[in-house]
N, C-alpha and C positions, 0 to 999 in steps of 0.2 A: 616841714619832712622831704625825707628825698621823696622826689615821684619813681616808683616799682616799674619795671623793664619786663617785658613778656619772656625775654631772653636770659635773663637773668632767676628768673621761677622758676625757670624748664629744668635749670643746671643743679638747683635745689634739691636736695634729699627729701620724703617726706615729712623726716622728723624738722629737718633745716625750714623745709615750709612751713609748718605749723609753728614752730617757734616764730618767726616772722611774722606772722600775721598774730600770732599769741600780739606781740607787744607791738601791734598797729592797732586793738581794739580799743574802742571811747567804751568812757562809762554809758550806762544805761541796759545791762543786761543784754543789750540784740548785738550780732555778728552786721561788723564794721562796713560798709561796701568803701574797698578802697579805690581809684583810679591809680588804673595799670595803665603803661605806655606803650606802646607796640603792638597791641592784638590785632589790628587790621594788615600787619604785616604774616600771622602765624595763616600756614596752609587750613583747612578745615579742620584736617584728624587733629592736627596737635590744637585745635582751639580749645575742641574738643575733648581731648584728653587733659589741659590744662585747666578746664573749667569740672569736673570731673574729684581733682586731685586738689583744686580749692575747695572745692562743698565737704570732703573728708577733712580736708587740713579745719574748714569752721563747725568739725560738729565736736563738741566736749564730750565728752568720758563721761559716764556715767558714775560717779562715786562709787568702794565698793559697798557692801551694806555690814555697817558694824553692831552685828551681835551685843556688845557690850552696852550701845548707847541704845538700840531697841528695848534692849531688856530693861532699862533706866527708866524710859521713857509709857512703856508699857504698865509697870510698877507705879510709875506716875496716873498713868491714867484711870486706872483701879481702883489707887486712895484715892481719888478726886474725879468718881467719873461726869459731874458737873462742868467740870473745868476741861475734858474732853470732850460734851455737847456745844461749849458754847467755841471748843477754837474747831471744830467740824459745823458749822453753823455759814451758811450761804453767806455771803454779802449781799447786803439789802439795794448796790447796787448792779445794774446790768451793764455793764460796759465790753462792750465789742473791742478791742486791740486789735492792733496789725498783725496782719500774717508775718512769718521770720521770711519770706520770699515774694517779689512780685511779680508771678508767672503767669495772673493774667488779666495785666494793666490795669488790675480795679480796685487798690486798697485804696482807703480811707487817707484824707489830706491829715488825719490824727485821730486822737481816740476818740470816741463818740461817745455818749451816753444815748443809748435807746430810749425812749419819749414815746408812746402810744401818741401820736399828733390827736385833734378833732377832727371833724367832718368841713372844716370852714376854713382849718389850718394846710388839709390835705388838699384840698383843689387851690388855695392861695401857691401851696412850695409848687403844686404841677405846671398851676401856669407860669407863675416868674420863671422856671426852669424851660415852657414853652416859649417862651420870651425869648431870654439867654441861646437859646437850640438855636432859631429863626435870623435873630440877632449876628450870630457869627457863622451864618452859614449851611446849618446844617438843615435833616431835615424828618418833623416826627411824622411818628407810626403813622399815628392817624387824627382825623382833624377836632382841634381843641373845643369844637362844641360838643362833641361826644364825653368831655372830661368827668363828670357829672357822673352820668350811667354808668363809663368804664370803671370809675374808684367806687362806684356800690355797687356793680356786680361785675365784677372784676372776671369773676368762671364762667359766664358767659362769653367772651368777647375773647378764648383763651389761644385760638388760631391765629386771630387780625395779632395778638397782643406775644406771640411766640419766638418771633427772634430775638426780645427780649424780656420774655418772663419771668425766668430765673436767674439770667444772667445778663450780660458778666459781672454782675453785681452781688453780692448778699449783703447788703446794710441796705438793702430797700426794701417795702414793700411788692408785691405783685402787681399792683394797679400804677403803683410810682414807676412808669414807662416814660416819662419822659424827663425825671430825674437822672433815668439810667443811662436814657439818650447823651444826658447833657454832660453827666461821669465821661460816660466812653467818646464825648470827641472832645475833651480837652485835653484827656489822651490823645487823640489824633493828633492834635494841634502839637502836641507835646513831642511825638515823633517828629510832625514836619520840622520842626526847629533843630530837633537830635541829629537830624539827619543831612540840616543845611545847617548846625553847628551856630547857631544862632543862639542867643539867652530872652530866655521868655519872662512875662514880668514875676514867680514865685521862685527865679536868679538872682534875686536883690534884694536882696534884708527889707530896705526901706520903701522899694515898689508894692513886699510881697503884706507889710503893713499899712499902706496905704488902700492896699484891694483890701483887705479886711476889716478896716475903717470904713470904710463905704458901704458894705457890707451889711450893717447892722449896727444901729445905736449900742447895743450893748456891748458887741467890739470893743465902738469908739472909745467907749464910758472906760472899758478896762484897759484900752492900752493908753488913754490918756491918766489912767492911775496907777501905772507901771508901766512904762518901757520898756520894761526887759517879759512883758507878758506874753510874746510869743517867741520868742528866740527860743528855747527848747523845741516848739513843734515848729522854728523851721529848719533847724536845725534836723530833725527828725528827717524833713520831707527833702531836703541837700542829700538824705544819704540814701533814698529813693532813686533819687533823679540822676545822683551817680550810676547806681546800679541798672537805671530806664539808658542814659548814654553810651555803657560801655554794651549791653547787652541786647535790647529792645532799638535792635535798629536792625536796617540794610549790611550787613558784614564785607568790609575789604573799602567802600566808598571811603575814597576822602574828599572827591569832588562831585558839584551837582550832574556834573552830567557822568559819574562813574554810575550815580543813585539814581538819575534817571534811568538807564540801560540797566540796570538792574531790578529796579519798579516793574518793566518790562516784559523781561523775563520772567517773572515771578508770572506775572501777566497771563502772558501768555501759557505757563505752564494750568493755569487755571481755563482755561480756553478762552481767552478776551486779546482780543489785540488791534482793539480801535488805535488809532494815534493819539498822542498830545505832548504837549510837553511843557514841563514843568518851567515855575520862574524859583528866582533866589530869593524872591519874598513872598511868602502865601498871600500873602492880602492883594498880592497883584495878578493872582492868575483866578481867570472866568471859575464861574460855579462849575460847570462839567468838568472843569480840571481838576477843581479840588475833589470833586466827587469818584472823580477814579482814582486822585491817589489815593483815597479813605477804602478804598476799595483792595487795593495795593495794601493797605493796612491789615483789615481784615485779611488777606489769602494769607499774611505775615506770619496772623495770630492760627490761622487754621493749621497751615505748615505746622509750626512749631507746638500747637498741641497733637496732632498724628507724631511729629517724631516725640515728645515725650509720652504721650498715651504706649507708644513702642518700650520704652526706656523704661517705664511703670512695670510694667505687662512681665519685663525679663526677670525684672528685680521680685514682682508678687510670685512667678514660677521658684525663681530660688527661695526666696524665703519659705515656698511650703515643700520645696524637697530636703531642705535642709530641715524641719521639722519631722516630716516624717522619715526622715534616714535615721533620727537621731533615738527613734525608739522609745519616746515617752509618750507618744499617743495611746489612749486606755482602748482595746477591742473594738468596741462601739461608736470610736472615738474618727470625723475625719472631718475633709474641707468644710460638709454644708455643716455637719453638726456644732464643730467649733465656733461657727457665727452666731450661733440662736444664743434670746436672753439666757434663757434657759442656762445654757453652757458657761457665760458670765460670769452668771453667780454662782456656778459650781466650782466655778474657776479659783476664782475670788475665795469662795470659803475656805477652800483647801487650804490655796495661800497660808490665809488667816489662820487656816487651824494647825498645821505641819509651826505655823511663828509661833504660835501661844504651847502648842507643845516644847519647843525647845528651849522658850524659855522659863518653862515651868521644871524640865528638865537642868538648867541652869542653877534654877531656885534648889531642888532638892540636893543637887553638887554641892552650893556653900550653905544649906542647913545642915547636911551630917557631916563636913568640913568645919564645922563653926561647933559642933557636937561636940566634935572629938578634941578640942583645942583647949588650955585652960587658960586662963582668964590674962594671963603674959603670952598667950599665943603657941605656947609650945603644945608640941603634939604628943599626944595620951596612945602609952603602948593598950596593944590587947586585939589578940586576931581576930575577935567577931569583929569588932568598930571595925579590922582593917577591910575585911570582905565586905561590910556595906560600903566601902566606900568604892571597894574597884564594882560593886556590881553599880553605885551610882554612875562611874563614869562611864561605863559601860551603855548603860540606856541611855545617857547624855550623847555618847557617839553616835548610836545609830541613831538616836532620833537628829541629829542632827544631820548624818549622811542623807537622813529620811525629806528633812528641811532642803536640804542643798539639790537632791534630786527634784522636788516642788519647785524650788526658785525657778531653775533651770527649764523646768517644763512650761512654767506659768511664761518664763522669758522669750521662750519663742515660739509659744503660743502668740504672744500679742504682737512678737515682729509679723510673725505674716498677717496676722490683724490689718496691722496698721500698714503695712504695704497694702495690702486688701483693698484697705478704703482710699488711700492713693491711689491707687489703681482705679477705681472705682467714680474718684471725684474729676480728676482728667479725662478718663474717656466719657463722664456726661457734660465736662465742659465743651470737650469736642466736639458735641453734638450737639452743644446750642450756639456752636461755632457754627455749625453747619447752619442752623438757620439762619444767622444771624448776618452770614454769608451772600446766602442765597436772596434775602433781601435787600443789601444794597447792589448786588446785581440786575435787580428786578427796577429798582431805582432810576436807571443810566439813561435811559430811553425818555424815561419822566423828566433827568435833569436838563438833559437833552432838549427837546419840545418844549421846554420853559424856559432854557437860555434860547431859543429862537424867537420865542415871542415878544420874550421883553425885548429884544434888539432889536423886533419890527415896532414894537410901540416906540421907543424909542427914537427910531429915523421919525418918523410920525411927530412926536411932540417937538420934534428938530425944527419944522413948519410951524409956524404963526399961524397959517389958513390952510390944514393940508387938505381940508374937501373943495377949495379954488382951484387949488394949484393941481392940485389932483385933473379936476377939470377941464381945467386950460389945458393940459397937457392930453386930457380925453382920456381920463383913468381916472375918473366918477366914481365907473362902474368896478372899477378893479379894487379902487378904496373899500366899497362897499363889501368888495367880494372879503377884502382881507379881514374888514371887520366881523360880517357874519363869519368867516372863516375863525377871530380870535373866541367868539362868543360860541360856539362849536365845541370848538377842545375844550372849551370852560365846563360845555355842559356835559359833555364825555367823561372831562375829567369827575367833575361830580360826581359822574352814572358812575363811574367805576368806581370810586371811594363808598359809594349807596348800596352797589353791589357787593363788595367785599362785606360791607359789613352785615347784608342782610346772608351770604352765603356765609359769614363766621358764627351768625344766629343760627341759622339751618344747619350747622353740624355741630351746634353743641346742642341743641333741642334732642337730632337723634342720637345722638354720645347718651344724651340721659334717658331717652325712650329703651337706649340698649342696655341703659345699667337698672333701670326699672325691669325690665324682663329680667336682666340676672336677680335681679333681687328677689322677684314675682319667683322664679323658679326653683332658686333654689330655696324660698319658703314652703314651696310646694314639697318639695325635694325630702326638708326637715320633717314636713309636719306627715308627710309618706312614712320615712322612718319612724317617727315617735306614734304613729298607730300602728306597725309594723308593730314595735317592741310591746305597746299595749295588748295584743293583740299574742305574739308570742308570753305574755304575762297572764293572761287570762288560761291559754293553752296549759301551763302549768300548772296554775291553780287548780284547774280543774282535777290532773292529773293527780296531783295530789289529795285531793277528795275524795277523786275515786277511790285510789292507793287504802287509803284511811279506812272508806266506808266496807270496803271488799276484808280487808285484815278486822275489821267490830267482825261483821259477820259470819268470817272464819272460827273468831275466837267461840259466839254464839251457837253455834251449829254443832260442834265438841264439845258437851259437859261430862263432866268428871264421872267414871263408871259409880255405880251402886254395890252394896253389900246383899248377901243371898238373904233372903229371910228365912226365920228357922224351919217353917212349916216344908219349903220346898228342898233344906238340906236333911229331913225327917224321910219325906218322902223319897230321896234318891237312896238315903241308906237302904231302906227297904227294897227299894228295885233291886241293890247289888247284890241283898240278899237272897230275893226269887233266883234271880238269874243261878247263883253257886246251887240251890236244890237240885234245879230243871234234869231230867236225869239225861244223858248224850244221844246223839242220835242214834236214829235204827243202823243207818249203815256201819255204822263202827263198835257193833256188838254181833253181829253180823261173824264176821270173821272169824272168830275165835271158836264157834261151830262148824263151821267149814275145819275148820284143821281137825275136829275131834273125831267127825266121822269119815276122816279120812284114815286118822289111825287104826278105828274100828275094821276096815275092809283091807290094810296091809297083808298080802300073805307071810308065814309066817316061815 
């Protein structure tokens, strides 16, 4: 197939670009890695623009929702609930599939089934990875003598294991540090070959098959029984390697000199200015030069994560603005609320209810229309039935409008949550890369010192009798000093390692103590809260009891009025009769007499 040119792809429209890429898709359901010529000649701005266009063109649009198909499937589910449960049952196999894009250089070489190994298998796998790492020039994170302690209690050594704790690969357990390191070191070796345009052992199918045959007897037996056993795995690996060769390397470098200059510039931006000289063949480099190149490799990933984090933050903010401006959020929903588990459950139920209501409305319309037709499908006349059909159609339209709104609402929410999750993952990887990069920087002086020590030992070993020759030259004392210096350096290195382990254990103990203190404080606060609630309950109970007692007492002190006895009524009647017979007061009878006397003395 003809090799695509970067300049030709730039001239294509988005639709034409998507059509060209779709024609080159390979089977397997995964996006195809296509080799593109001329990428190194593009300026950084045009290269980034082309990358974004390619990513958009590779994205496959989601098919529209088929309501009729959904209706049929839901009916089948309602008729056969057991079949629905079987279809939704999780697979017994826990398979980790590769991600769509190799953004962190830690994709597994093939599909891997996760099986919990035994303790001895853990130790064997870690020991094998340690030996491979040391043999290939890598530096273990901690001494192999502590592997069993680390595997048994990895949480006690979090600070020491921080550079590779849960990064860069998520296909290993926290304690499988050596396997993570070996996996990462293999990707660095691929980086070296790609920047030098050299081929590796995995680039040739025969070499890859022989490599897998030598790894285990099981692989050898499978290869002997089926010559095409590794064909699909190798093709998948080549897709990943094509992506790595195009994007995961120093851009714009065609020669070793250009690559070396770009590496020095990148290291200078990260505060490292030690001189070095790369070799055409990595195996011929010194350990120090190789480690400096590895430092450049990790600096490249740090810069890449910084760029990706900024880009994902922009995408996350754009997704939130789109969701907020769409006006589909409830009054009590915000960016924090919709991230909770309760909100996710509520949103799923909301969507399922809306879809189920639409299915029910469609069923109602079908039932009413069928009831208004005869056996030949002819519509029956009747005003009442026509009104039923019209009402059912209106209800169906209203339910469909609601379902479309809910679907649009949930789609926007999930798009925001997806962008947020990608942003968080990229940010987490950036933070993990920082710890890894700092550890690599700290190892540079140790690698340099070890290289000088090995050089001195090699010079001494070349002499058949170093003590005699040193004595003849008057240098016996110097030779003894040299030996003491070497022993002192070894002891100092051992002391430093022991101190690191002790400090890590001390920090872990301190964190445990702080955690226990916080737990105790939380328990104390909870106990106080419980006691306060109990006191409030007692006070409320006492008030209620007092109120009941007072009410009962008032009822007891206010008896019903009794009727008057007959004797009392008779006595009262006699008292009223005697009062009527009593003569009027004297002051009232004297007034008429005075008036009579006055008439007698009046003159005539």
